[in-house]
C-alpha positions as CSV (number, residue, x, y, z in Angstrom):
1,M,-16.5,-15.2,-27.2
2,Q,-14.4,-18.4,-27.2
3,V,-13.4,-21.0,-24.7
4,E,-9.7,-22.0,-24.5
5,G,-8.8,-24.9,-22.2
6,G,-11.3,-24.1,-19.4
7,V,-10.8,-20.3,-19.8
8,M,-13.5,-18.1,-21.2
9,V,-12.3,-15.2,-23.4
10,V,-14.9,-12.3,-23.4
11,L,-14.0,-9.0,-25.0
12,G,-10.3,-9.7,-24.5
13,L,-10.8,-10.4,-20.7
14,L,-10.3,-13.9,-19.3
15,Y,-12.9,-15.3,-17.1
16,C,-11.8,-18.5,-15.4
17,D,-14.3,-20.8,-13.8
18,T,-13.0,-24.3,-13.9
19,Q,-14.2,-25.6,-10.5
20,Y,-17.5,-24.1,-10.0
21,K,-19.8,-24.6,-13.0
22,N,-22.7,-22.7,-11.5
23,R,-20.7,-20.0,-9.8
24,V,-21.3,-16.6,-11.3
25,Y,-17.8,-15.2,-12.6
26,Y,-18.3,-11.6,-11.3
27,Y,-18.0,-12.9,-7.5
28,M,-14.5,-14.3,-8.4
29,P,-11.4,-12.5,-7.2
30,H,-9.3,-10.6,-9.7
31,Y,-5.6,-11.3,-10.4
32,S,-2.9,-9.6,-12.3
33,E,-0.1,-11.2,-14.2
34,L,3.2,-9.4,-13.6
35,N,6.4,-9.3,-15.8
36,E,9.9,-9.2,-14.4
37,N,9.5,-5.4,-13.8
38,N,6.2,-5.8,-11.9
39,T,4.4,-4.4,-14.9
40,V,0.7,-5.7,-15.4
41,L,0.3,-7.7,-18.4
42,R,-3.3,-8.8,-18.0
43,V,-6.0,-8.9,-15.3
44,I,-8.4,-11.9,-15.0
45,R,-10.9,-13.4,-12.7
46,S,-10.1,-16.8,-11.1
47,D,-10.9,-18.9,-8.1
48,T,-7.4,-18.9,-6.8
49,K,-3.9,-17.6,-7.5
50,E,-2.6,-21.2,-7.7
51,W,-4.8,-21.9,-10.5
52,C,-3.4,-19.1,-12.5
53,E,0.2,-19.9,-11.8
54,T,-0.3,-23.7,-12.7
55,S,-2.6,-23.2,-15.7
56,L,-1.4,-20.2,-17.1
57,G,2.2,-19.8,-15.8
58,G,3.7,-16.5,-14.8
59,T,3.7,-14.5,-11.6
60,W,0.2,-13.4,-10.4
61,V,-1.0,-11.0,-7.6
62,R,-4.5,-10.4,-6.4
63,T,-6.0,-7.0,-7.2
64,Y,-9.1,-5.6,-5.6
65,Y,-11.9,-4.0,-7.5
66,D,-13.6,-2.1,-4.5
67,T,-11.4,-2.3,-1.6
68,E,-10.7,1.1,0.1
69,G,-7.0,2.0,-0.1
70,K,-6.3,-0.4,-2.9
71,N,-6.0,0.5,-6.6
72,Y,-7.5,-2.0,-9.2
73,A,-4.8,-2.9,-11.6
74,G,-4.9,-2.3,-15.4
75,V,-2.6,-3.3,-18.2
76,E,0.8,-1.3,-17.9
77,F,0.0,-0.5,-14.1
78,T,2.9,-1.2,-11.7
79,Y,2.7,-3.4,-8.7
80,H,4.5,-2.0,-5.6
81,Q,5.3,-5.0,-3.5
82,D,6.1,-2.9,-0.4
83,K,2.8,-1.4,-0.4
84,E,0.8,-4.3,-1.9
85,N,-0.9,-1.8,-4.3
86,F,-0.8,-0.8,-8.0
87,S,-0.1,2.5,-9.7
88,A,-1.2,3.7,-13.2
89,P,1.7,4.6,-15.5
90,Q,3.1,8.1,-14.6
91,P,1.2,10.9,-16.2
92,Y,4.0,13.4,-16.3
93,P,7.9,13.2,-15.3
94,S,7.3,15.9,-12.6
95,W,4.5,14.0,-10.8
96,T,5.4,11.9,-7.8
97,L,3.7,8.8,-6.2
98,D,2.2,9.2,-2.9
99,D,1.8,6.6,0.0
100,K,-1.6,5.4,-1.5
101,C,0.2,4.8,-5.1
102,I,-1.6,7.8,-6.6
103,W,0.4,10.2,-8.8
104,Q,0.3,13.8,-7.5
105,P,1.2,17.0,-9.3
106,P,3.9,19.3,-8.0
107,T,1.2,21.9,-7.6
108,P,-2.3,21.1,-6.6
109,R,-5.1,21.5,-9.2
110,P,-7.1,24.7,-8.5
111,I,-10.4,24.3,-6.8
112,G,-13.5,25.4,-8.6
113,D,-15.8,24.6,-11.5
114,N,-13.3,25.3,-14.2
115,L,-11.5,22.6,-16.1
116,Y,-7.7,22.4,-16.0
117,N,-4.9,20.6,-17.9
118,W,-1.5,20.2,-16.6
119,N,1.1,22.0,-18.5
120,E,4.5,20.1,-17.9
121,E,6.7,22.7,-19.4
122,N,5.4,25.5,-17.2
123,Q,4.7,23.2,-14.3
124,S,1.2,24.8,-13.8
125,W,-2.4,24.2,-14.4
126,D,-3.9,25.9,-17.5
127,E,-7.5,26.6,-17.6
128,T,-9.2,24.7,-20.4
129,E,-12.1,26.3,-22.4
130,V,-15.2,24.3,-23.2
């Protein structure tokens, strides 16, 4: 753990708590830094978006850890401004993004207790042996 200019770095994550010394950091909102293509560069906890912008620079957007209908951002995720939501990197070229920013395969995964892997070449689900 190291402290850099009022920002605590723990396990590669930034925890910003410059205003409230007694405030527990896990109650703080999460913010994602975006590059010019709306790709997430990092996710931190901070009191405000304004603190992130003035202290760290860049473009910041709030991400929600446990809010229904919102996807928590991760590094390399994409922010969709029109939906105010994040999507993970596209797993396969044939998969499409739905209205909730979740990637969907062209064919739904089979229902049952068996494990399946997506076969992009055949555009089908292959049963996986355990």
